[in-house]
C-alpha positions as CSV (number, residue, x, y, z in Angstrom):
1,X,-44.6,20.0,17.4
2,X,-42.9,20.4,14.0
3,X,-39.7,18.3,13.5
4,X,-36.4,20.1,13.0
5,X,-34.0,19.0,10.3
6,X,-30.2,19.4,10.7
7,X,-29.2,21.6,7.8
8,X,-25.5,22.5,8.4
9,X,-23.1,21.0,5.9
10,X,-20.5,19.2,8.0
11,X,-18.4,17.7,5.1
12,X,-18.3,17.2,1.4
13,X,-16.7,13.9,0.4
14,X,-15.1,13.6,-3.0
15,X,-13.3,10.8,-4.9
16,X,-15.8,9.7,-7.6
17,X,-15.5,10.7,-11.2
18,X,-19.2,10.3,-12.1
19,X,-22.7,10.6,-10.6
20,X,-23.4,8.7,-7.4
21,X,-26.4,6.4,-7.4
22,X,-26.1,4.6,-4.1
23,X,-25.5,5.5,-0.5
24,X,-25.4,3.3,2.6
25,X,-24.2,3.9,6.2
26,X,-22.4,1.1,7.9
27,X,-24.4,-0.9,10.5
28,X,-24.4,-0.2,14.2
29,X,-23.2,3.3,15.0
30,X,-22.9,4.2,11.3
31,X,-19.3,5.3,11.6
32,X,-18.7,4.8,7.9
33,X,-20.6,5.5,4.7
34,X,-20.4,3.7,1.3
35,X,-21.1,5.2,-2.1
36,X,-21.6,3.6,-5.5
37,X,-21.1,5.5,-8.7
38,X,-21.4,5.4,-12.5
39,X,-17.6,5.4,-12.5
40,X,-17.9,1.7,-11.6
41,X,-16.3,2.1,-8.1
42,X,-17.5,1.9,-4.5
43,X,-15.9,4.2,-2.0
44,X,-15.8,3.7,1.8
45,X,-15.5,7.0,3.7
46,X,-15.0,7.9,7.4
47,X,-17.0,11.2,7.6
48,X,-15.8,12.0,11.1
49,X,-12.3,12.4,9.7
50,X,-13.6,14.9,7.1
51,X,-15.5,16.8,9.7
52,X,-12.5,17.1,12.0
53,X,-10.0,17.7,9.3
54,X,-11.5,18.4,5.8
55,X,-8.2,17.8,3.9
56,X,-7.3,14.6,5.7
57,X,-6.4,11.7,3.3
58,X,-7.8,9.3,5.8
59,X,-11.4,10.4,4.8
60,X,-11.4,7.9,2.0
61,X,-10.7,4.6,3.7
62,X,-11.0,2.2,0.8
63,X,-12.0,2.2,-2.9
64,X,-13.5,-1.0,-4.3
65,X,-12.8,-1.1,-8.0
66,X,-11.9,-3.3,-10.9
67,X,-15.0,-5.6,-10.6
68,X,-18.0,-3.7,-11.8
69,X,-17.9,-3.1,-15.5
70,X,-21.0,-0.9,-15.4
71,X,-22.5,1.7,-13.1
72,X,-23.2,0.7,-9.4
73,X,-26.8,1.3,-8.5
74,X,-27.3,-0.2,-5.1
75,X,-25.3,-1.2,-2.0
76,X,-26.4,-3.1,1.1
77,X,-24.2,-3.6,4.3
78,X,-24.4,-6.8,6.4
79,X,-25.3,-6.4,10.1
80,X,-21.8,-7.2,11.3
81,X,-20.2,-4.8,8.8
82,X,-17.8,-7.6,7.5
83,X,-19.5,-7.8,4.1
84,X,-21.5,-5.7,1.7
85,X,-23.4,-6.5,-1.5
86,X,-23.5,-4.4,-4.6
87,X,-25.5,-4.5,-7.9
88,X,-25.8,-2.4,-11.0
89,X,-25.5,-2.6,-14.8
90,X,-23.5,-5.9,-14.7
91,X,-26.7,-7.8,-14.1
92,X,-24.9,-9.6,-11.3
93,X,-24.7,-9.2,-7.5
94,X,-21.3,-9.0,-5.9
95,X,-20.7,-10.0,-2.3
96,X,-17.6,-8.2,-0.9
97,X,-15.3,-8.7,2.0
98,X,-14.7,-5.3,3.6
99,X,-11.4,-6.1,5.2
100,X,-9.7,-7.5,2.1
101,X,-11.6,-5.4,-0.5
102,X,-12.1,-8.6,-2.5
103,X,-15.2,-10.2,-4.0
104,X,-16.3,-13.3,-2.2
105,X,-19.0,-14.4,-4.6
106,X,-20.7,-13.2,-7.8
107,X,-24.3,-14.1,-8.3
108,X,-26.2,-14.0,-11.5
109,X,-23.5,-14.6,-14.1
110,X,-24.7,-18.2,-14.8
111,X,-28.1,-19.6,-16.0
112,X,-30.8,-18.4,-13.7
113,X,-29.5,-14.9,-13.2
114,X,-31.0,-11.6,-14.0
115,X,-31.4,-10.5,-17.6
116,X,-31.4,-6.8,-16.8
117,X,-29.5,-4.3,-14.6
118,X,-29.8,-4.7,-10.9
119,X,-31.6,-1.8,-9.3
120,X,-31.5,-2.8,-5.6
121,X,-30.0,-5.3,-3.2
122,X,-30.7,-6.2,0.5
123,X,-29.5,-8.7,3.1
124,X,-31.9,-11.1,4.8
125,X,-32.2,-14.4,6.6
126,X,-30.4,-15.6,9.7
127,X,-27.0,-14.1,10.0
128,X,-27.6,-12.2,6.7
129,X,-27.3,-15.6,4.9
130,X,-29.4,-14.4,2.0
131,X,-29.0,-11.6,-0.5
132,X,-32.1,-10.3,-2.3
133,X,-31.8,-8.5,-5.6
134,X,-34.4,-6.6,-7.7
135,X,-33.9,-5.9,-11.4
136,X,-35.0,-4.1,-14.5
137,X,-36.1,-7.5,-15.8
138,X,-39.1,-7.2,-13.4
139,X,-37.9,-10.0,-11.1
140,X,-36.6,-10.5,-7.6
141,X,-34.1,-13.2,-6.9
142,X,-32.8,-14.6,-3.6
143,X,-29.3,-15.9,-3.3
144,X,-27.9,-18.2,-0.6
145,X,-24.5,-16.8,0.6
146,X,-23.7,-20.1,2.4
147,X,-24.1,-22.2,-0.7
148,X,-21.6,-22.8,-3.4
149,X,-24.4,-22.7,-6.0
150,X,-24.5,-19.7,-8.3
151,X,-28.2,-20.2,-9.0
152,X,-31.0,-18.4,-7.0
153,X,-32.9,-20.2,-4.4
154,X,-36.1,-18.4,-5.2
155,X,-37.4,-16.2,-8.0
156,X,-40.3,-13.7,-7.5
157,X,-41.6,-12.6,-10.8
158,X,-45.1,-11.1,-10.2
159,X,-44.0,-7.5,-11.1
160,X,-44.9,-6.2,-14.5
161,X,-42.1,-3.7,-14.7
162,X,-38.7,-2.9,-13.3
163,X,-38.2,-3.6,-9.6
164,X,-36.6,-0.5,-8.1
165,X,-36.5,-1.3,-4.4
166,X,-36.4,-4.3,-2.0
167,X,-36.6,-4.4,1.8
168,X,-36.3,-7.4,4.0
169,X,-37.7,-7.8,7.5
170,X,-37.5,-11.2,9.2
171,X,-39.7,-13.5,7.0
172,X,-41.1,-10.8,4.7
173,X,-39.7,-9.3,1.5
174,X,-41.2,-6.0,0.4
175,X,-40.7,-4.9,-3.2
176,X,-41.5,-1.7,-5.1
177,X,-42.0,-1.7,-8.9
178,X,-42.4,0.8,-11.7
179,X,-45.7,-0.9,-12.4
180,X,-47.0,1.1,-9.4
181,X,-47.4,-1.8,-7.0
182,X,-45.9,-2.7,-3.7
183,X,-45.7,-6.4,-3.0
184,X,-45.1,-8.1,0.3
185,X,-43.9,-11.7,0.2
186,X,-44.4,-14.0,3.2
187,X,-41.5,-16.4,2.7
188,X,-42.9,-18.8,5.3
189,X,-46.2,-19.1,3.5
190,X,-44.9,-18.8,0.0
191,X,-47.5,-16.1,-0.7
192,X,-47.4,-12.6,-2.2
193,X,-49.8,-9.9,-1.0
194,X,-50.1,-7.3,-3.8
195,X,-50.7,-3.6,-2.8
196,X,-50.2,-4.2,0.9
197,X,-48.5,-1.1,1.7
198,X,-45.2,-3.8,11.8
199,X,-46.6,-0.7,10.3
200,X,-45.8,1.8,7.6
201,X,-43.8,2.1,4.4
202,X,-42.4,5.2,2.7
203,X,-42.9,5.2,-1.1
204,X,-41.3,7.4,-3.7
205,X,-43.1,7.7,-7.0
206,X,-42.5,9.3,-10.4
207,X,-45.3,11.8,-10.0
208,X,-43.2,14.1,-7.7
209,X,-44.8,12.8,-4.6
210,X,-43.9,10.7,-1.6
211,X,-46.4,8.6,0.2
212,X,-46.5,7.0,3.7
213,X,-48.6,3.9,3.5
214,X,-50.0,1.6,6.2
215,X,-48.4,-1.8,5.6
216,X,-51.3,-3.7,7.2
217,X,-54.1,-2.4,5.1
218,X,-52.6,-0.3,2.3
219,X,-54.2,2.9,3.6
220,X,-52.6,6.3,2.7
221,X,-51.4,7.8,6.0
222,X,-49.7,11.0,4.6
223,X,-48.4,12.4,1.3
224,X,-45.5,14.7,0.8
225,X,-45.0,17.2,-2.1
226,X,-43.9,20.7,-2.9
227,X,-44.3,23.0,-5.9
228,X,-40.5,23.0,-6.4
229,X,-40.0,19.3,-5.7
230,X,-39.4,17.3,-8.9
231,X,-39.2,13.5,-9.4
232,X,-40.7,12.4,-12.7
233,X,-37.7,11.0,-14.7
234,X,-35.2,9.3,-12.4
235,X,-35.0,6.9,-9.6
236,X,-34.6,9.0,-6.4
237,X,-34.2,7.6,-2.9
238,X,-35.9,9.0,0.2
239,X,-35.4,8.2,3.8
240,X,-36.9,8.8,7.3
241,X,-34.7,10.6,9.7
242,X,-34.6,12.2,13.2
243,X,-35.9,9.0,14.7
244,X,-38.8,9.0,12.2
245,X,-39.8,12.6,12.8
246,X,-39.0,13.9,9.3
247,X,-38.5,12.6,5.8
248,X,-35.8,13.6,3.3
249,X,-35.7,13.1,-0.4
250,X,-33.4,14.1,-3.2
251,X,-34.9,15.9,-6.2
252,X,-34.1,16.5,-9.9
253,X,-33.5,20.3,-9.3
254,X,-30.3,19.9,-7.2
255,X,-32.0,20.3,-3.8
256,X,-32.9,18.0,-0.9
257,X,-36.4,18.4,0.5
258,X,-37.6,17.5,4.0
259,X,-41.1,17.1,5.4
260,X,-42.6,16.7,8.8
261,X,-43.8,13.0,9.0
262,X,-47.0,13.8,10.8
263,X,-48.2,17.0,9.2
264,X,-46.8,16.5,5.8
265,X,-45.5,20.1,5.8
266,X,-42.3,20.9,3.9
267,X,-39.9,22.1,6.6
268,X,-36.6,22.3,4.8
269,X,-35.0,22.8,1.3
270,X,-31.2,22.7,1.1
271,X,-29.0,22.8,-2.0
272,X,-26.8,19.8,-2.4
273,X,-24.8,21.2,-5.3
274,X,-22.3,23.9,-4.9
275,X,-23.6,25.8,-7.9
276,X,-27.1,27.1,-8.6
277,X,-28.9,24.7,-10.9
278,X,-31.0,26.4,-13.6
279,X,-34.3,24.7,-14.6
280,X,-33.4,25.3,-18.2
281,X,-30.2,23.2,-18.1
282,X,-31.4,20.7,-15.5
283,X,-30.2,17.2,-16.3
284,X,-28.6,14.2,-14.8
285,X,-25.8,16.2,-13.3
286,X,-28.2,18.2,-11.2
287,X,-30.1,15.2,-9.8
288,X,-29.8,14.4,-6.1
289,X,-30.5,10.7,-6.5
290,X,-29.5,9.3,-3.1
291,X,-30.1,10.3,0.5
292,X,-29.8,8.2,3.7
293,X,-30.2,9.0,7.4
294,X,-28.6,7.5,10.4
295,X,-30.9,5.2,12.3
296,X,-29.4,6.6,15.5
297,X,-28.3,10.2,15.7
298,X,-29.1,13.2,13.6
299,X,-26.6,13.1,10.7
300,X,-27.8,12.3,7.2
301,X,-26.2,12.3,3.8
302,X,-27.0,13.3,0.2
303,X,-25.3,12.5,-3.1
304,X,-26.0,12.7,-6.8
305,X,-24.9,13.9,-10.2
306,X,-22.0,16.0,-9.0
307,X,-20.2,12.9,-7.7
308,X,-19.9,14.1,-4.1
309,X,-21.4,13.0,-0.8
310,X,-22.5,15.7,1.6
311,X,-22.8,15.0,5.3
312,X,-25.4,17.1,7.1
313,X,-25.8,17.8,10.8
314,X,-26.1,20.5,13.4
C-alpha cells in the first residue's frame, strides 16, 4: 500500500529577513517549532496559533537574537524542551535557556574549538549532558554541558571534508561528511566504523539522490530520485515522516518532494514558495533547504530561501 503525504498548507510562518537553514520541532508532542536563519536570529513559533488564527501575534512566541554574529545553520532541542543548542558561522556552539531566552554557555570560542563554521549540532548523553557539533573544519567535537570547561571532551577528526550532519543514539554518534562517508563512533569502545551505514539511515547526497542504508552492514536498501529533483549545490535536509512510511526532502527548484519508503516511488511534489521558480533564475532564494516531520502525528514543515516556514497537514 502506497503511503499518503499530507499536502495541505495549514500555515505560513514569517518573521525572518533572510533564508532559513535550520528547522526543529520541540520534543514530546512537538507543539512548537524553531527556525534558524541567515539573519542571525532563531525564532520560536506556535504553529497551532497560526492554523487557528493566521494573523495572531501569538504565533511568534520568542525571537532569540543578539548572539549569533553569522548565519544560524543548525538547531537541536533537548528532550525536556528547557534548552536548545545552535551553531553556525560563528564557529561556536551556543546553549540556550528557552524560558529566559539567554545563552547559558558558549563552546568553541577558546583554544580547542572549531576552526570553521558549524554545520550541525545534536544532544546526547544522560540527561542531554553532551552537545555534539560537526564542522566545516572536518571535525566533530563533544562538549560537556555540566562542566565549566570550554574545551571539548572529545574530538573526532577522521573525516576528510566538511561534516554536515550528526546524530546521537545512546552510545553511538553517527556523522555524515562531504567526503562521501558515513561514520559511526562507538563511544564505549572508542572506535570508529567507517561506511557503516538498530537499523537504517537516510542519507542525502549532492548527486540529487537520497539513499536508505542498512546501518548494520552498509547495504543500500532503497534509493530515491526524480527527474525534477535537484540537489547538487547546497546542503538540503530530508526527513522520514508518516511514522516512517514516506520521506520528504527539500530541493533547489523551490519544491518539496516525497517518496514512498518501501517502493521508492515519488508520490508527492508540492511548491514551498508562493511564486513559480524559473530554472533560469534558480538560486539560493529558491532553495528549500530544511524539512522536518513530527515523530508523532502527520504534520511536517518546510523552509528555505524565502525566509518562511510552511506547516503542512491534512
